[in-house]
DRENDO-1510 file (C-alpha; in Angstrom, 1 decimal, always signed):
<recs>
REC; n; res; u; v; w
REC; 1; MET; +1.1; -0.7; +40.3 .
REC; 2; ASN; +0.9; +3.1; +39.7 .
REC; 3; ARG; +3.7; +5.1; +38.1 .
REC; 4; LYS; +5.1; +6.4; +41.5 .
REC; 5; ASP; +5.3; +2.9; +43.0 .
REC; 6; PHE; +6.9; +1.6; +39.8 .
REC; 7; LEU; +9.6; +4.1; +39.9 .
REC; 8; LYS; +10.2; +3.6; +43.6 .
REC; 9; ASN; +10.3; -0.2; +43.5 .
REC; 10; THR; +12.6; -0.4; +40.5 .
REC; 11; GLY; +15.1; +2.0; +42.1 .
REC; 12; ILE; +15.2; +4.4; +39.2 .
REC; 13; ALA; +13.1; +7.3; +40.5 .
REC; 14; THR; +16.1; +9.6; +40.3 .
REC; 15; ALA; +17.3; +8.5; +36.8 .
REC; 16; GLY; +15.4; +11.3; +35.0 .
REC; 17; PHE; +13.2; +10.9; +32.0 .
REC; 18; PHE; +13.1; +7.4; +30.5 .
REC; 19; ILE; +11.1; +5.3; +28.1 .
REC; 20; ILE; +10.3; +1.7; +28.7 .
REC; 21; PRO; +8.8; -0.3; +25.9 .
REC; 22; ARG; +5.5; -2.0; +26.9 .
REC; 23; HIS; +6.6; -5.5; +26.1 .
REC; 24; VAL; +9.5; -5.3; +28.6 .
REC; 25; LEU; +7.0; -5.3; +31.4 .
REC; 26; GLY; +5.4; -8.5; +30.3 .
REC; 27; ARG; +1.9; -9.6; +29.5 .
REC; 28; GLY; -0.8; -7.8; +31.5 .
REC; 29; PHE; +1.4; -4.9; +32.6 .
REC; 30; VAL; +1.0; -1.3; +31.4 .
REC; 31; ALA; +4.0; +0.9; +30.7 .
REC; 32; PRO; +4.3; +3.8; +33.1 .
REC; 33; SER; +3.5; +6.3; +30.4 .
REC; 34; ASP; +1.1; +3.9; +28.5 .
REC; 35; ARG; +2.8; +5.0; +25.2 .
REC; 36; LEU; +4.0; +3.1; +22.2 .
REC; 37; ILE; +7.6; +3.3; +21.4 .
REC; 38; VAL; +8.0; +3.5; +17.6 .
REC; 39; ALA; +11.0; +2.8; +15.3 .
REC; 40; GLY; +10.8; +4.2; +11.8 .
REC; 41; ILE; +12.4; +2.7; +8.7 .
REC; 42; GLY; +12.4; +5.3; +6.0 .
REC; 43; VAL; +11.8; +8.6; +7.6 .
REC; 44; GLY; +12.1; +11.1; +4.8 .
REC; 45; GLY; +9.3; +12.1; +2.4 .
REC; 46; LYS; +6.2; +10.1; +3.2 .
REC; 47; GLY; +8.1; +8.6; +6.1 .
REC; 48; GLU; +8.5; +12.1; +7.6 .
REC; 49; SER; +4.8; +12.7; +7.6 .
REC; 50; ASP; +4.1; +9.2; +8.9 .
REC; 51; ILE; +6.4; +9.6; +11.9 .
REC; 52; ALA; +5.0; +13.1; +12.7 .
REC; 53; ALA; +1.4; +11.6; +12.6 .
REC; 54; PHE; +2.3; +8.8; +15.0 .
REC; 55; PHE; +3.7; +11.4; +17.4 .
REC; 56; LYS; +0.7; +13.7; +16.9 .
REC; 57; SER; -1.6; +10.9; +18.1 .
REC; 58; GLY; -0.5; +11.8; +21.6 .
REC; 59; LYS; +0.3; +8.2; +22.6 .
REC; 60; ALA; +3.5; +7.4; +20.7 .
REC; 61; ASP; +7.1; +8.3; +21.3 .
REC; 62; ILE; +9.6; +8.1; +18.5 .
REC; 63; GLY; +12.5; +6.0; +19.9 .
REC; 64; PHE; +14.6; +5.2; +16.8 .
REC; 65; LEU; +15.0; +6.4; +13.2 .
REC; 66; CYS; +16.5; +4.7; +10.2 .
REC; 67; ASP; +17.1; +5.9; +6.6 .
REC; 68; VAL; +19.6; +5.2; +3.9 .
REC; 69; ASP; +19.6; +8.9; +2.8 .
REC; 70; ASP; +20.8; +11.4; +5.4 .
REC; 71; ARG; +19.5; +14.3; +3.3 .
REC; 72; ARG; +15.9; +13.0; +3.2 .
REC; 73; ALA; +16.0; +12.1; +6.9 .
REC; 74; ALA; +17.4; +15.4; +8.1 .
REC; 75; LYS; +14.0; +17.1; +9.0 .
REC; 76; THR; +12.8; +14.1; +11.0 .
REC; 77; VAL; +16.1; +13.7; +12.8 .
REC; 78; ALA; +16.0; +17.4; +13.7 .
REC; 79; ALA; +12.4; +17.0; +14.9 .
REC; 80; PHE; +13.2; +14.1; +17.2 .
REC; 81; PRO; +16.7; +14.7; +18.5 .
REC; 82; LYS; +16.4; +12.1; +21.3 .
REC; 83; ALA; +15.7; +9.3; +18.8 .
REC; 84; LYS; +18.8; +7.2; +17.9 .
REC; 85; TYR; +19.6; +7.3; +14.2 .
REC; 86; TYR; +20.7; +4.3; +12.0 .
REC; 87; LYS; +21.3; +3.9; +8.3 .
REC; 88; ASP; +20.9; +0.1; +8.1 .
REC; 89; TRP; +17.5; -1.2; +9.3 .
REC; 90; ARG; +19.0; -4.6; +10.0 .
REC; 91; GLU; +21.4; -3.2; +12.5 .
REC; 92; MET; +18.7; -1.2; +14.2 .
REC; 93; LEU; +16.5; -4.3; +14.6 .
REC; 94; ASP; +19.4; -6.3; +15.8 .
REC; 95; LYS; +20.7; -3.9; +18.4 .
REC; 96; GLU; +17.6; -2.2; +19.6 .
REC; 97; SER; +14.8; -4.7; +19.4 .
REC; 98; LYS; +14.3; -4.7; +23.2 .
REC; 99; ASN; +13.9; -1.0; +23.3 .
REC; 100; PHE; +10.8; -0.4; +21.1 .
REC; 101; ASP; +7.3; -1.8; +20.5 .
REC; 102; ALA; +6.5; -1.1; +16.9 .
REC; 103; VAL; +7.9; -0.4; +13.5 .
REC; 104; SER; +6.8; +1.9; +10.7 .
REC; 105; VAL; +8.0; +1.0; +7.2 .
REC; 106; SER; +7.9; +3.9; +4.7 .
REC; 107; THR; +10.6; +2.8; +2.2 .
REC; 108; PRO; +10.2; +2.1; -1.6 .
REC; 109; ASP; +8.0; -0.8; -2.4 .
REC; 110; HIS; +10.7; -3.4; -3.1 .
REC; 111; ASN; +11.9; -3.4; +0.5 .
REC; 112; HIS; +8.6; -3.4; +2.3 .
REC; 113; ALA; +8.2; -7.1; +2.8 .
REC; 114; VAL; +11.6; -8.0; +4.2 .
REC; 115; GLN; +11.6; -5.1; +6.6 .
REC; 116; ALA; +8.0; -5.7; +7.8 .
REC; 117; LEU; +8.5; -9.5; +8.2 .
REC; 118; ALA; +11.8; -9.0; +10.2 .
REC; 119; ALA; +9.9; -6.7; +12.6 .
REC; 120; MET; +7.0; -9.1; +13.0 .
REC; 121; GLN; +9.3; -11.9; +13.7 .
REC; 122; LEU; +10.6; -9.9; +16.6 .
REC; 123; GLY; +7.0; -9.5; +17.9 .
REC; 124; LYS; +6.8; -5.9; +16.8 .
REC; 125; HIS; +3.5; -4.3; +15.6 .
REC; 126; VAL; +3.9; -2.9; +12.1 .
REC; 127; TYR; +2.6; -0.1; +10.0 .
REC; 128; VAL; +3.5; -0.4; +6.4 .
REC; 129; GLN; +3.0; +2.2; +3.6 .
REC; 130; LYS; +1.0; +1.2; +0.6 .
REC; 131; PRO; +1.2; -0.9; -1.4 .
REC; 132; LEU; +1.8; -3.5; +1.3 .
REC; 133; THR; +4.4; -5.3; -0.9 .
REC; 134; HIS; +6.0; -5.4; -4.3 .
REC; 135; ASP; +5.2; -9.0; -5.2 .
REC; 136; VAL; +2.0; -11.2; -4.9 .
REC; 137; TYR; +3.9; -13.8; -2.9 .
REC; 138; GLU; +5.2; -11.2; -0.4 .
REC; 139; ALA; +1.6; -10.0; +0.2 .
REC; 140; ARG; +0.5; -13.6; +1.1 .
REC; 141; VAL; +3.5; -14.0; +3.4 .
REC; 142; LEU; +2.8; -10.8; +5.3 .
REC; 143; THR; -0.9; -11.7; +5.6 .
REC; 144; ASP; -0.1; -15.1; +7.1 .
REC; 145; ALA; +2.7; -13.7; +9.3 .
REC; 146; ALA; +0.4; -11.2; +11.0 .
REC; 147; LYS; -1.7; -14.0; +12.3 .
REC; 148; ARG; +1.2; -16.2; +13.2 .
REC; 149; TYR; +3.1; -13.6; +15.2 .
REC; 150; LYS; -0.1; -12.0; +16.6 .
REC; 151; VAL; +1.0; -8.5; +16.0 .
REC; 152; VAL; -1.1; -5.4; +15.3 .
REC; 153; THR; -0.9; -4.4; +11.6 .
REC; 154; GLN; -2.0; -1.6; +9.4 .
REC; 155; MET; -1.3; -0.6; +5.8 .
REC; 156; GLY; -1.0; +3.1; +5.0 .
REC; 157; ASN; -4.1; +3.6; +2.9 .
REC; 158; GLN; -5.6; +6.2; +5.2 .
REC; 159; GLY; -8.9; +6.5; +3.3 .
REC; 160; ALA; -9.8; +3.1; +4.8 .
REC; 161; SER; -10.4; +5.0; +8.1 .
REC; 162; GLY; -12.4; +7.8; +6.4 .
REC; 163; ASP; -16.1; +8.4; +6.8 .
REC; 164; GLY; -16.7; +8.2; +3.0 .
REC; 165; VAL; -16.2; +4.5; +2.6 .
REC; 166; ARG; -18.4; +3.8; +5.6 .
REC; 167; GLN; -21.2; +5.9; +4.0 .
REC; 168; LEU; -20.8; +3.9; +0.8 .
REC; 169; MET; -21.1; +0.6; +2.8 .
REC; 170; GLU; -24.3; +1.8; +4.5 .
REC; 171; TRP; -25.9; +2.8; +1.2 .
REC; 172; TYR; -25.1; -0.5; -0.3 .
REC; 173; ASP; -26.1; -2.6; +2.7 .
REC; 174; ASP; -29.5; -0.7; +2.6 .
REC; 175; GLY; -30.0; -1.7; -1.0 .
REC; 176; VAL; -30.0; +1.8; -2.3 .
REC; 177; ILE; -28.3; +0.9; -5.6 .
REC; 178; GLY; -29.2; -2.8; -5.7 .
REC; 179; ASP; -26.7; -5.5; -6.5 .
REC; 180; VAL; -23.3; -4.2; -7.8 .
REC; 181; HIS; -21.9; -6.1; -10.7 .
REC; 182; THR; -19.4; -3.6; -12.1 .
REC; 183; VAL; -16.9; -1.1; -10.6 .
REC; 184; TYR; -14.6; +1.4; -12.3 .
REC; 185; SER; -11.6; +2.9; -10.5 .
REC; 186; TRP; -9.3; +5.4; -12.3 .
REC; 187; THR; -6.4; +7.8; -11.7 .
REC; 188; ASN; -4.5; +10.5; -13.4 .
REC; 189; ARG; -1.2; +8.9; -12.2 .
REC; 190; PRO; +1.5; +8.4; -13.1 .
REC; 191; VAL; +3.0; +11.8; -12.5 .
REC; 192; TRP; +6.5; +10.4; -12.9 .
REC; 193; PRO; +8.2; +9.0; -16.1 .
REC; 194; GLN; +7.0; +5.6; -17.3 .
REC; 195; GLY; +7.4; +3.8; -20.6 .
REC; 196; ILE; +11.0; +4.9; -21.0 .
REC; 197; PRO; +14.4; +3.1; -21.4 .
REC; 198; TRP; +16.8; +2.8; -18.4 .
REC; 199; PRO; +19.3; +5.6; -18.5 .
REC; 200; THR; +22.7; +4.7; -20.0 .
REC; 201; THR; +24.7; +7.3; -18.2 .
REC; 202; LYS; +26.2; +6.4; -14.8 .
REC; 203; ALA; +25.9; +9.2; -12.2 .
REC; 204; THR; +27.7; +9.9; -9.0 .
REC; 205; VAL; +26.0; +8.8; -5.8 .
REC; 206; PRO; +25.0; +11.9; -3.8 .
REC; 207; GLN; +26.8; +12.4; -0.5 .
REC; 208; GLY; +24.7; +11.0; +2.4 .
REC; 209; LEU; +22.9; +8.3; +0.3 .
REC; 210; ASP; +23.9; +4.7; +0.8 .
REC; 211; TRP; +23.1; +3.3; -2.7 .
REC; 212; ASP; +23.7; -0.3; -1.8 .
REC; 213; LEU; +21.3; -0.2; +1.2 .
REC; 214; TRP; +18.7; +1.7; -1.0 .
REC; 215; LEU; +18.9; -1.1; -3.6 .
REC; 216; GLY; +18.2; -3.7; -0.8 .
REC; 217; THR; +16.4; -6.7; -2.4 .
REC; 218; ALA; +16.7; -5.3; -6.0 .
REC; 219; PRO; +19.4; -6.3; -8.5 .
REC; 220; GLN; +22.7; -4.5; -8.4 .
REC; 221; LYS; +22.8; -1.5; -10.8 .
REC; 222; ASP; +24.7; +1.7; -11.1 .
REC; 223; TYR; +23.1; +4.8; -9.6 .
REC; 224; VAL; +21.3; +7.0; -12.2 .
REC; 225; GLU; +20.0; +10.5; -11.9 .
REC; 226; LYS; +16.4; +11.3; -11.0 .
REC; 227; LEU; +15.6; +7.9; -9.6 .
REC; 228; VAL; +15.7; +8.8; -6.0 .
REC; 229; PRO; +13.7; +10.0; -4.2 .
REC; 230; PHE; +10.5; +9.9; -6.4 .
REC; 231; ASN; +10.8; +8.4; -9.9 .
REC; 232; TRP; +11.6; +4.9; -8.7 .
REC; 233; ARG; +7.9; +4.3; -8.8 .
REC; 234; GLY; +7.9; +3.8; -12.5 .
REC; 235; TRP; +10.5; +1.0; -12.6 .
REC; 236; TRP; +9.5; -2.6; -12.0 .
REC; 237; ASP; +12.7; -3.4; -10.0 .
REC; 238; TYR; +11.6; -0.9; -7.3 .
REC; 239; GLY; +8.0; +0.3; -7.8 .
REC; 240; THR; +4.6; -1.0; -8.8 .
REC; 241; GLY; +3.5; +1.9; -11.1 .
REC; 242; ALA; +0.2; +3.8; -10.8 .
REC; 243; LEU; -1.6; +0.6; -9.6 .
REC; 244; GLY; +0.6; +0.3; -6.6 .
REC; 245; ASP; +0.7; +4.0; -5.9 .
REC; 246; MET; -3.0; +4.8; -6.1 .
REC; 247; GLY; -4.8; +1.4; -6.3 .
REC; 248; CYS; -4.8; +1.0; -2.5 .
REC; 249; HIS; -6.7; +4.3; -2.2 .
REC; 250; LEU; -9.1; +3.8; -5.2 .
REC; 251; VAL; -9.9; +0.1; -5.2 .
REC; 252; GLU; -10.1; -0.2; -1.4 .
REC; 253; PRO; -13.7; +1.1; -1.4 .
REC; 254; ALA; -14.9; -1.7; -3.7 .
REC; 255; PHE; -13.1; -4.3; -1.5 .
REC; 256; ARG; -14.8; -2.9; +1.6 .
REC; 257; VAL; -18.3; -2.3; +0.2 .
REC; 258; LEU; -18.5; -5.6; -1.7 .
REC; 259; ASN; -16.3; -7.8; +0.5 .
REC; 260; LEU; -14.0; -8.7; -2.4 .
REC; 261; GLN; -11.1; -11.1; -1.8 .
REC; 262; TYR; -9.1; -12.9; -4.4 .
REC; 263; ILE; -9.2; -12.6; -8.2 .
REC; 264; ASN; -10.4; -15.3; -10.6 .
REC; 265; ASP; -8.8; -13.8; -13.7 .
REC; 266; VAL; -7.3; -10.6; -15.0 .
REC; 267; GLN; -6.5; -9.0; -18.4 .
REC; 268; ALA; -5.0; -5.7; -19.5 .
REC; 269; SER; -4.3; -3.4; -22.4 .
REC; 270; VAL; -1.5; -0.9; -22.1 .
REC; 271; GLY; -0.4; +2.4; -23.7 .
REC; 272; THR; +2.8; +2.4; -25.8 .
REC; 273; VAL; +5.5; +4.8; -26.7 .
REC; 274; TYR; +6.7; +5.7; -30.2 .
REC; 275; ILE; +10.5; +5.6; -30.8 .
REC; 276; ASP; +10.0; +7.2; -34.2 .
REC; 277; GLU; +7.2; +7.4; -36.7 .
REC; 278; PHE; +7.6; +3.8; -37.7 .
REC; 279; LYS; +8.4; +1.9; -34.5 .
REC; 280; ARG; +6.8; +1.5; -31.1 .
REC; 281; GLY; +9.1; +1.1; -28.2 .
REC; 282; ASN; +9.0; -1.7; -25.6 .
REC; 283; PHE; +10.9; -1.0; -22.4 .
REC; 284; PRO; +10.2; -3.9; -20.1 .
REC; 285; GLU; +12.1; -2.4; -17.2 .
REC; 286; SER; +9.6; +0.4; -17.0 .
REC; 287; CYS; +5.9; +0.5; -16.3 .
REC; 288; PRO; +3.7; +1.6; -19.2 .
REC; 289; PRO; +2.5; +5.2; -19.5 .
REC; 290; SER; -1.2; +4.1; -19.2 .
REC; 291; SER; -3.2; +0.9; -18.8 .
REC; 292; HIS; -6.7; -0.5; -18.6 .
REC; 293; VAL; -7.0; -3.6; -16.5 .
REC; 294; THR; -10.1; -5.8; -16.1 .
REC; 295; MET; -10.3; -7.9; -12.9 .
REC; 296; ASN; -12.9; -10.5; -12.4 .
REC; 297; PHE; -13.9; -11.6; -8.8 .
REC; 298; PRO; -16.1; -14.4; -7.8 .
REC; 299; LYS; -19.5; -13.9; -6.0 .
REC; 300; THR; -19.1; -12.7; -2.4 .
REC; 301; SER; -21.3; -12.6; +0.7 .
REC; 302; LYS; -22.5; -9.1; -0.5 .
REC; 303; THR; -23.1; -9.8; -4.2 .
REC; 304; LYS; -25.5; -12.0; -6.1 .
REC; 305; GLY; -22.9; -12.9; -8.7 .
REC; 306; PRO; -19.4; -12.2; -9.9 .
REC; 307; VAL; -18.0; -8.7; -9.9 .
REC; 308; THR; -16.0; -7.1; -12.7 .
REC; 309; LEU; -13.6; -4.3; -11.6 .
REC; 310; HIS; -12.0; -2.0; -14.2 .
REC; 311; TRP; -8.8; -0.1; -13.4 .
REC; 312; MET; -7.7; +2.8; -15.6 .
REC; 313; ASP; -4.6; +5.0; -15.3 .
REC; 314; GLY; -2.6; +7.5; -17.3 .
REC; 315; GLY; -5.5; +9.7; -17.8 .
REC; 316; ILE; -7.9; +7.1; -19.1 .
REC; 317; GLN; -11.4; +7.3; -17.6 .
REC; 318; PRO; -14.7; +5.4; -18.0 .
REC; 319; GLU; -17.6; +6.9; -19.8 .
REC; 320; ARG; -19.5; +9.5; -17.8 .
REC; 321; PRO; -22.7; +8.1; -16.3 .
REC; 322; ASP; -25.9; +9.5; -17.9 .
REC; 323; GLU; -27.1; +10.4; -14.4 .
REC; 324; LEU; -24.1; +12.8; -13.8 .
REC; 325; GLY; -24.7; +16.4; -14.8 .
REC; 326; ALA; -22.6; +17.8; -17.7 .
REC; 327; ASN; -20.7; +20.2; -15.4 .
REC; 328; GLU; -20.4; +17.9; -12.3 .
REC; 329; LEU; -17.1; +16.4; -11.3 .
REC; 330; PHE; -16.7; +12.7; -12.1 .
REC; 331; GLY; -15.1; +11.3; -8.9 .
REC; 332; ASP; -12.8; +14.1; -7.8 .
REC; 333; GLY; -11.8; +15.0; -11.4 .
REC; 334; GLY; -8.6; +13.2; -11.9 .
REC; 335; ASN; -9.4; +10.1; -9.7 .
REC; 336; GLY; -12.5; +8.3; -8.7 .
REC; 337; CYS; -14.5; +5.1; -8.1 .
REC; 338; LEU; -17.9; +4.3; -9.7 .
REC; 339; PHE; -20.2; +1.5; -8.5 .
REC; 340; ILE; -22.8; +0.3; -11.0 .
REC; 341; GLY; -25.7; -1.6; -9.3 .
REC; 342; SER; -29.0; -3.1; -10.5 .
REC; 343; LYS; -31.0; -0.2; -9.1 .
REC; 344; GLY; -28.6; +2.7; -9.4 .
REC; 345; LYS; -25.0; +4.1; -9.1 .
REC; 346; MET; -22.8; +5.7; -6.5 .
REC; 347; MET; -19.3; +7.2; -6.7 .
REC; 348; CYS; -16.5; +8.7; -4.6 .
REC; 349; GLY; -13.1; +10.4; -5.0 .
REC; 350; THR; -9.7; +9.4; -3.8 .
REC; 351; TYR; -9.6; +7.8; -0.4 .
REC; 352; GLY; -13.3; +7.0; -0.7 .
REC; 353; ALA; -13.9; +10.7; +0.1 .
REC; 354; ASP; -17.0; +12.8; -0.9 .
REC; 355; PRO; -19.4; +9.8; -1.6 .
REC; 356; LYS; -22.4; +10.6; -3.8 .
REC; 357; LEU; -25.4; +8.8; -5.2 .
REC; 358; LEU; -26.3; +9.4; -8.8 .
REC; 359; PRO; -28.0; +11.6; -9.7 .
REC; 360; THR; -26.2; +13.7; -7.1 .
REC; 361; SER; -29.5; +15.1; -5.9 .
REC; 362; ARG; -30.2; +11.7; -4.3 .
REC; 363; THR; -27.3; +12.1; -1.9 .
REC; 364; ALA; -29.2; +14.5; +0.3 .
REC; 365; GLU; -32.6; +12.8; -0.2 .
REC; 366; VAL; -31.7; +9.2; +0.8 .
REC; 367; LYS; -31.3; +8.7; +4.5 .
REC; 368; SER; -29.6; +5.6; +5.9 .
REC; 369; LYS; -28.9; +4.6; +9.5 .
REC; 370; GLN; -25.3; +4.7; +10.7 .
REC; 371; LYS; -24.3; +1.1; +10.9 .
REC; 372; TYR; -20.5; +1.3; +10.9 .
REC; 373; THR; -18.5; +3.0; +13.6 .
REC; 374; ARG; -16.6; +6.0; +12.5 .
REC; 375; VAL; -12.9; +6.4; +13.2 .
REC; 376; ALA; -12.0; +9.4; +15.4 .
REC; 377; GLY; -10.5; +11.9; +13.0 .
REC; 378; GLY; -11.6; +10.1; +9.9 .
REC; 379; ALA; -8.8; +9.4; +7.4 .
REC; 380; ASN; -6.4; +11.5; +9.6 .
REC; 381; GLY; -7.1; +9.2; +12.5 .
REC; 382; HIS; -5.7; +6.2; +10.6 .
REC; 383; TYR; -2.4; +6.5; +12.5 .
REC; 384; ALA; -3.8; +7.0; +15.9 .
REC; 385; GLN; -6.1; +4.0; +15.4 .
REC; 386; TRP; -3.0; +1.8; +14.9 .
REC; 387; VAL; -1.2; +3.3; +17.8 .
REC; 388; GLU; -4.1; +2.7; +20.2 .
REC; 389; ALA; -4.6; -0.8; +18.9 .
REC; 390; ALA; -1.0; -1.6; +19.4 .
REC; 391; ILE; -1.1; -0.3; +22.9 .
REC; 392; ALA; -4.2; -2.4; +23.6 .
REC; 393; GLY; -2.6; -5.6; +22.1 .
REC; 394; TYR; -3.4; -8.0; +19.3 .
REC; 395; GLY; -7.1; -8.6; +18.7 .
REC; 396; LYS; -8.3; -6.0; +21.2 .
REC; 397; LYS; -9.3; -3.2; +18.9 .
REC; 398; GLU; -10.7; -2.9; +15.4 .
REC; 399; LEU; -8.5; -1.7; +12.6 .
REC; 400; SER; -9.4; -0.2; +9.2 .
REC; 401; SER; -6.6; -1.9; +7.1 .
REC; 402; PRO; -5.0; -4.8; +9.0 .
REC; 403; PHE; -3.1; -7.2; +6.8 .
REC; 404; GLU; -6.0; -9.6; +6.7 .
REC; 405; ILE; -7.8; -6.9; +4.6 .
REC; 406; ALA; -4.8; -5.1; +3.1 .
REC; 407; GLY; -3.1; -8.4; +2.0 .
REC; 408; PRO; -5.8; -9.6; -0.4 .
REC; 409; LEU; -6.3; -6.0; -1.7 .
REC; 410; THR; -2.6; -5.7; -2.5 .
REC; 411; GLU; -2.6; -9.1; -4.1 .
REC; 412; ALA; -5.4; -8.1; -6.5 .
REC; 413; LEU; -3.5; -5.0; -7.5 .
REC; 414; LEU; -0.3; -6.9; -8.1 .
REC; 415; MET; -2.2; -9.5; -10.1 .
REC; 416; ALA; -3.3; -6.6; -12.3 .
REC; 417; ASN; +0.3; -5.7; -12.7 .
REC; 418; LEU; +1.0; -9.3; -13.8 .
REC; 419; ALA; -1.5; -8.8; -16.7 .
REC; 420; ILE; +0.3; -5.6; -17.6 .
REC; 421; ARG; +3.7; -7.3; -17.6 .
REC; 422; ALA; +2.2; -10.2; -19.7 .
REC; 423; HIS; +2.6; -7.8; -22.7 .
REC; 424; ASP; +6.3; -7.6; -22.2 .
REC; 425; VAL; +6.5; -11.4; -21.9 .
REC; 426; GLN; +4.8; -11.9; -25.2 .
REC; 427; ILE; +6.9; -9.3; -27.0 .
REC; 428; ALA; +10.0; -11.0; -25.7 .
REC; 429; ARG; +8.8; -14.2; -27.1 .
REC; 430; ALA; +8.0; -12.7; -30.5 .
REC; 431; ASP; +10.9; -10.4; -31.0 .
REC; 432; GLY; +14.2; -10.6; -29.1 .
REC; 433; LYS; +15.0; -7.1; -30.3 .
REC; 434; GLY; +12.1; -5.7; -28.3 .
REC; 435; PHE; +10.6; -3.6; -31.2 .
REC; 436; THR; +7.2; -4.8; -32.3 .
REC; 437; TYR; +3.5; -4.2; -31.6 .
REC; 438; PRO; +2.3; -4.9; -28.1 .
REC; 439; GLY; +1.4; -8.5; -27.2 .
REC; 440; ARG; -2.2; -9.6; -27.5 .
REC; 441; ASN; -4.6; -9.0; -24.6 .
REC; 442; VAL; -4.4; -12.4; -22.9 .
REC; 443; LYS; -6.6; -13.3; -20.0 .
REC; 444; LEU; -4.5; -14.6; -17.1 .
REC; 445; LEU; -6.2; -17.4; -15.2 .
REC; 446; TRP; -5.2; -17.5; -11.5 .
REC; 447; ASP; -4.9; -20.6; -9.2 .
REC; 448; ASN; -5.2; -18.9; -5.8 .
REC; 449; ASN; -4.1; -21.8; -3.7 .
REC; 450; ALA; -1.0; -22.6; -5.8 .
REC; 451; MET; -0.4; -18.8; -6.3 .
REC; 452; ARG; +0.3; -19.4; -10.0 .
REC; 453; VAL; -1.0; -18.2; -13.4 .
REC; 454; THR; -2.1; -21.4; -15.1 .
REC; 455; ASN; -2.1; -20.4; -18.8 .
REC; 456; LEU; +1.1; -18.2; -19.2 .
REC; 457; ASP; +3.9; -19.6; -17.2 .
REC; 458; ASP; +6.4; -17.0; -18.1 .
REC; 459; VAL; +4.5; -14.4; -16.0 .
REC; 460; ASN; +4.9; -16.5; -12.8 .
REC; 461; LYS; +8.5; -15.2; -12.4 .
REC; 462; PHE; +6.9; -11.9; -11.4 .
REC; 463; VAL; +4.8; -13.6; -8.7 .
REC; 464; LYS; +7.9; -14.2; -6.6 .
REC; 465; ARG; +11.0; -12.5; -7.6 .
REC; 466; GLU; +14.6; -13.4; -6.8 .
REC; 467; TYR; +16.2; -11.2; -4.1 .
REC; 468; ARG; +19.7; -9.9; -4.2 .
REC; 469; GLN; +22.2; -11.9; -2.1 .
REC; 470; GLY; +22.0; -11.0; +1.6 .
REC; 471; TYR; +18.2; -10.6; +1.6 .
REC; 472; SER; +15.5; -13.3; +2.1 .
REC; 473; LEU; +11.9; -13.6; +3.1 .
REC; 474; LYS; +11.8; -16.6; +5.5 .
REC; 475; ALA; +8.4; -16.8; +7.3 .
</recs>
């Protein structure tokens, strides 16, 4: 049925402009405009650019907007005046679920899972900002839910759609650097406060911000200055630190190139803060100012043996390779990823961009056949790829970061955070006052099927946290 006949036969040809979600027409039918109707949860900041990118794809209409902070949402609301605006995402899903096809989640980490799962349970395709979830358990739930509800999913680590990671894959598959056994990923983040005590001064909630809705699954606390809209990343109740913020961009190349999945074990050392010249501070509510995490993965279909992946943040970087010139950038300067193979090395910057063989002169000399299809628009096409896949339907088009890939990646990063938090657990055991030297660098052993650390039970409370009353994650 063409658009003209559709309008005529449904008796609404004179009704003016309208949008009909694709699912309303039933399986096998195509919407008159063949466009995806998107509802956004969290539409300020990164959410603002996400919504704009979906619309820019040319195949999406923005039907509904939701944000707990009117101030942050203002620009997006002004840009899409026809989109109905809500403050509570639960109300939007309840009242409007028949009127849109897909949901974009761009809220703080601690609310990703409940919002995304609720949308999937309604049969909605979902795009979720990185990291996919706040907790290891949540990542496993969303990964399984994507298969169960047969919806199109994508995590917002746009570098997964870039040309760079595909070039790295082709070099590796061609045996250019041999078998990789060690990877280093590093970042100059955090660029927000970490390793600090929770503020003791209560502040007035800004007009337009619904603080209770912002807290969502997190414990009830008074509002404090400078937490919203950015610095929440450094607090465990809401964020996942530098690992959560940048790991999905900087560890993803290793997952894709080497086909990594779930961790065997993980250990970490962390930077500390001095309270005065005699005492080091331990502030368990806040992520540390820096860390070095070592993750061990089992042999994969693309490696001859186990793989060790080092994560470094807070300005810590690995030793410069001998093959890199003295004045050449290591990664992109502040961030990067280095692959060490049996026959050579290769590196890239953030998002897998600007891949290079070492020494860098090899980059132009080595020729490899293009094996992996490039995404139109590269990293910028990450949004359009999801839109087009959602229009086509579940299983019809390839995606760069569906939850089957994004879920295990996120779990590995959150496992790394468990190793970081193990220091706080040991300090609490040793000194109830919280002032002592950091805990010893313990190796956490992981039972993937049971989703438990087997040798330090106190850490398991961070695998699956307790939600505040009114919120649940029922698959």
